[in-house]
C-alpha positions as CSV (number, residue, x, y, z in Angstrom):
1,M,65.2,110.7,69.0
2,G,61.9,112.5,71.4
3,Q,61.7,112.2,75.0
4,S,58.4,110.6,76.6
5,A,57.4,111.2,80.0
6,E,55.9,107.3,79.9
7,F,60.0,106.5,79.2
8,G,60.6,107.5,82.4
9,K,57.9,105.9,84.1
10,F,59.0,102.7,82.5
11,L,62.8,102.7,83.8
12,K,61.6,103.3,87.0
13,A,58.9,100.7,87.5
14,M,61.7,98.3,85.7
15,R,64.0,99.6,88.0
16,S,61.9,99.2,91.2
17,R,61.6,94.9,90.2
18,L,65.3,94.2,90.9
19,T,67.4,93.8,93.6
20,P,70.9,93.9,94.1
21,E,70.7,89.8,94.7
22,N,69.4,90.1,90.8
23,V,72.6,91.9,89.5
24,G,75.4,90.8,91.4
25,L,75.5,94.0,94.2
26,A,76.4,93.8,97.8
27,S,73.1,94.2,99.7
28,S,73.1,96.8,101.6
29,S,72.6,96.3,105.4
30,A,71.0,99.5,105.7
31,G,66.6,99.2,105.0
32,R,65.5,100.6,101.8
33,R,62.9,103.6,101.6
34,V,61.7,102.0,98.6
35,P,61.5,98.8,96.4
36,G,63.9,98.2,94.0
37,L,67.5,99.5,93.3
38,R,68.6,102.7,93.6
39,R,69.3,105.0,91.0
40,E,73.0,105.7,91.4
41,E,73.1,101.7,91.5
42,I,71.3,101.4,87.9
43,A,73.7,104.3,86.4
44,R,77.0,102.3,87.9
45,L,76.0,99.3,86.0
46,A,75.1,100.9,83.0
47,D,78.5,103.2,83.1
48,V,76.6,106.6,82.9
49,S,76.7,109.4,85.9
50,T,74.1,109.5,88.0
51,D,72.8,112.9,87.1
52,Y,72.3,111.3,83.7
53,Y,70.5,108.5,84.5
54,T,68.4,110.4,86.9
55,R,67.2,112.5,84.1
56,L,66.7,109.8,82.3
57,E,64.1,108.9,84.6
58,Q,62.5,112.2,84.8
59,G,61.8,112.4,81.3
60,R,63.4,115.4,80.4
61,N,64.2,116.1,76.9
62,I,67.7,114.7,76.2
63,H,68.6,112.2,73.3
64,P,70.6,109.1,74.7
65,S,72.6,107.3,71.7
66,R,71.9,103.5,71.5
67,A,74.9,102.7,73.0
68,V,73.8,104.0,76.2
69,L,70.2,102.5,75.5
70,D,71.7,99.3,75.2
71,S,73.7,99.9,79.1
72,V,70.4,100.8,80.3
73,A,68.8,98.2,79.0
74,R,71.5,95.7,80.2
75,A,71.7,97.3,83.4
76,L,68.0,96.7,84.0
77,R,68.0,93.1,82.7
78,L,65.4,93.8,80.2
79,D,64.6,91.0,78.0
80,P,64.2,91.5,73.8
81,G,60.6,92.7,74.1
82,E,61.0,95.5,76.9
83,Q,63.8,96.7,75.4
84,A,61.8,97.1,71.8
85,H,58.7,98.8,73.6
86,M,62.0,101.3,75.4
87,L,62.6,102.4,72.2
88,D,59.4,102.9,71.2
89,L,58.4,105.2,74.3
90,L,61.5,107.4,72.6
91,E,60.5,107.1,69.2
92,N,56.8,107.7,69.2
93,C,55.9,110.5,71.6
94,A,52.5,111.1,73.0
95,N,50.8,114.5,71.5
96,T,53.6,114.8,68.7
97,P,52.0,115.6,65.0
98,R,51.5,112.3,63.2
99,P,49.6,111.3,60.4
100,P,46.2,109.6,61.0
101,V,46.2,106.0,61.9
102,P,44.6,104.0,58.6
103,V,41.7,101.5,59.3
104,Q,42.9,98.2,59.2
105,G,41.3,95.7,56.5
106,V,41.8,92.2,56.1
107,R,43.2,91.0,52.5
108,P,40.8,89.0,50.7
109,A,43.6,86.3,50.6
110,L,44.0,86.6,54.4
111,R,40.1,85.3,54.5
112,Q,40.7,82.7,51.9
113,L,43.2,81.6,54.6
114,L,41.4,81.5,57.2
115,D,38.6,79.7,55.4
116,A,41.0,77.4,54.5
117,V,42.0,76.4,58.0
118,G,38.3,76.2,59.0
119,N,39.8,72.9,61.5
120,V,41.8,75.5,63.3
121,P,40.6,78.3,65.7
122,A,41.7,81.3,64.2
123,L,41.7,85.2,64.6
124,V,43.1,88.3,62.8
125,L,44.3,90.6,65.6
126,G,44.7,94.4,64.6
127,R,46.0,97.1,67.2
128,R,44.8,97.3,70.7
129,S,43.7,93.5,69.5
130,D,40.9,94.5,68.1
131,V,39.3,91.3,66.5
132,L,39.3,92.0,62.9
133,A,38.3,88.4,61.5
134,G,38.0,84.9,62.3
135,N,37.0,81.8,61.5
136,N,33.8,80.2,62.9
137,L,35.8,78.0,64.8
138,A,37.5,80.5,66.7
139,F,34.4,82.2,67.3
140,L,32.5,78.5,68.8
141,L,36.0,78.1,71.0
142,L,36.1,82.0,72.3
143,A,33.0,84.2,72.2
144,D,30.8,85.3,69.1
145,F,32.6,88.9,69.2
146,P,31.0,89.2,65.4
147,A,27.4,89.4,67.7
148,M,29.3,91.9,69.8
149,P,28.3,95.7,69.4
150,A,31.4,96.9,66.9
151,A,33.2,98.8,69.8
152,E,33.1,95.9,71.8
153,R,35.2,93.4,69.7
154,N,38.3,93.3,71.1
155,L,40.1,90.5,72.8
156,T,41.9,92.1,75.9
157,R,38.6,94.1,76.9
158,W,36.8,90.5,76.6
159,I,39.7,88.4,78.7
160,I,39.5,91.3,81.1
161,L,35.9,91.9,82.1
162,D,33.6,89.1,80.6
163,P,32.9,86.7,83.5
164,L,32.9,83.5,81.0
165,A,36.6,84.3,79.6
166,R,37.6,83.8,83.8
167,D,36.0,80.4,83.6
168,L,37.2,79.4,79.8
169,F,40.6,80.1,80.4
170,R,42.1,77.7,83.4
171,D,45.1,79.6,83.9
172,W,42.8,83.4,83.5
173,P,45.4,85.6,85.6
174,S,48.1,84.9,83.4
175,V,46.2,84.9,80.1
176,A,44.9,88.2,81.2
177,S,48.4,89.9,81.8
178,E,49.9,88.4,78.8
179,A,47.0,90.2,76.6
180,V,47.6,93.7,79.1
181,G,51.3,93.4,78.3
182,S,50.8,93.2,74.6
183,L,48.4,96.5,74.7
184,R,50.9,98.6,76.5
185,M,53.0,97.4,74.1
186,D,50.8,98.4,71.1
187,I,50.5,101.7,72.9
188,G,54.1,102.3,72.8
189,R,54.1,102.2,69.3
190,H,50.7,104.3,68.7
191,P,50.6,106.5,71.5
192,N,48.0,109.1,70.0
193,D,45.8,106.1,69.2
194,A,42.6,107.4,70.9
195,Q,40.5,104.3,70.7
196,A,43.6,102.8,72.7
197,N,43.7,105.1,75.2
198,Q,39.5,105.0,75.8
199,L,40.1,101.1,75.9
200,V,42.9,101.6,78.6
201,G,40.6,104.2,80.4
202,E,37.5,101.8,80.5
203,L,39.8,98.8,81.7
204,A,41.1,101.0,84.4
205,V,37.7,102.1,86.1
206,R,36.4,98.2,85.3
207,S,38.9,96.4,86.9
208,E,41.2,96.4,90.0
209,Q,43.4,93.7,88.4
210,F,43.9,95.7,85.1
211,R,45.2,98.9,87.3
212,Q,47.7,96.7,89.3
213,W,49.5,95.7,86.0
214,W,49.2,98.1,84.2
215,A,50.7,99.9,86.8
216,G,53.8,97.4,86.4
217,H,54.4,98.6,83.2
218,R,54.8,94.9,82.1
219,V,55.1,94.2,78.4
220,A,54.9,91.5,76.5
221,R,55.3,90.2,72.6
222,G,52.9,87.5,71.3
223,S,55.0,84.1,71.0
224,A,53.9,80.2,71.0
225,E,52.2,79.2,74.1
226,R,50.4,76.4,75.7
227,V,46.8,77.7,76.6
228,R,44.3,75.6,78.7
229,F,40.9,75.8,78.2
230,R,37.6,74.7,80.3
231,H,34.9,74.6,77.5
232,P,31.5,74.7,78.2
233,V,30.4,72.2,75.8
234,V,33.4,70.1,75.1
235,G,35.6,70.4,78.6
236,D,39.2,70.4,78.6
237,L,41.4,71.4,75.9
238,E,45.1,72.2,75.7
239,L,46.1,73.8,72.9
240,N,49.3,75.7,71.5
241,S,48.9,79.3,70.4
242,E,50.7,80.7,67.7
243,D,50.9,84.5,66.6
244,L,52.2,85.4,63.2
245,I,53.2,88.8,62.4
246,L,51.6,89.7,59.1
247,P,54.1,90.9,56.3
248,D,51.9,93.5,54.7
249,D,50.8,95.3,58.1
250,P,53.5,94.6,61.2
251,D,50.0,95.8,63.3
252,Q,48.1,92.9,62.3
253,V,48.7,89.4,63.7
254,L,47.4,85.8,62.8
255,R,46.5,83.8,65.8
256,M,46.0,80.5,65.8
257,Y,45.0,77.2,68.1
258,T,46.2,74.3,67.5
259,A,45.9,70.5,69.4
260,K,48.5,67.7,69.6
261,P,47.7,65.8,66.6
262,G,45.7,62.2,68.2
263,S,44.9,64.0,71.6
264,P,41.6,64.2,73.8
265,S,42.4,68.1,73.0
266,A,42.5,67.5,69.3
267,D,39.1,65.2,69.7
268,S,37.3,67.8,71.5
269,L,38.2,70.5,68.6
270,K,36.8,68.6,66.0
271,L,33.3,67.4,68.1
272,L,33.0,71.7,69.0
273,G,33.8,72.4,65.0
274,S,30.6,70.3,63.9
275,F,28.2,72.0,66.2
276,G,29.3,74.9,63.7
277,A,29.4,73.0,60.7
278,A,26.5,74.3,58.9
279,E,27.0,78.4,59.4
280,A,29.5,80.5,57.7
281,T,33.3,80.0,58.6
282,V,34.7,83.5,58.2
283,T,33.6,86.6,59.4
284,E,35.3,90.3,59.1
285,T,34.6,92.5,62.0
286,S,35.4,95.9,62.7
287,R,35.7,98.5,65.7
288,S,36.8,101.5,63.5
289,P,34.3,104.9,63.9
290,E,34.5,104.9,59.8
291,N,32.5,101.6,60.1
292,S,30.6,101.8,63.2
293,N,27.2,102.8,61.6
294,A,27.4,99.2,59.7
295,S,24.1,97.1,60.7
296,G,26.8,94.2,61.6
297,P,30.0,91.9,60.4
298,A,29.9,91.5,56.9
299,N,30.3,87.6,55.7
300,T,32.8,87.2,53.7
301,T,32.4,83.5,52.3
C-alpha cells in the first residue's frame, strides 16, 4: 500500500473538525491554538503511538495495516464514505505510473433504458460527474447539456458556476457541497486524471465557495435524497434523486429523479415533459479529448 500526501491532509482535516466532547474526552482548560483534537488525542483513541500517527499525517512513506486504518477511522469518527475515501488515497497515489484511463462510453442497452423511462428524468454520469448521456426530460429539468461545448458537459461544473443552477435548486448550498464531495471521492480513485485536475483548478479559480468546500476535504457518496427545485417553467417540484452504480462500469452512475405518484410534483413533471414530447429522448454526450472534434452530441434514437 503506497502513501499519499493527500492522505495526510485528509487526516488532518478530519481531526480538525472534532472536539473533545465529540469523542468523550475531558475538555482541557488550556486554550487550543488550532481547531480540533490534538494528534496525541487521536493517537490515544486509535491505540497507536503519537509518533506513528504524526508520521501518517505528515504523509511519510509508511504502510499501515488495515487494522490500524480501521482504528484511525473510528478515532476520527469517519462515516463509510469517508473511510472508503481514506483507503482510496492510500491505494491510488498521485504520480504513480498507471495505464491510461479508458474513454467512457454508454452501452446501447443503457441508452434503451433511458428511452424506456422517458417520463422520468435520467442521466448517466461518468468520472468527474461528466454527463455522458441523458433523456430529454432530464435536460428540460436541469440544463441543455448537449448544447454546451463538450468541455463544459459536467454536472458539478454546471452546479457550481451557472447562475441558473443557483436559481433552480432551492437548497443550492447543500446540492453544491454534495457535488464537490462526490468530485473529491472520484479524484481519490483517479488521482492522475488530468481532466479532473483541470476541472478542480477551474472551479477553484472561479468560485470562492468551491475553494472553501474543497479545503474542508468533505467527501460524499451519491445516495437517495430529496431535491427541491424552483423550475422557471413549471414552478416548484420536490423529487427523489436515486443514484445506481452500473455493474459493468463502477465509475458510471445512473441518476434518476422521481416524483411521488399523484403529487403536485408528479403533475408538474408530466407538464414539463409535454414541452419536449416531440424532441429526441436520448442523447449521448462526451467530454473526452478523443471525441472533442465531433460536431455535436450523437442522437441515439
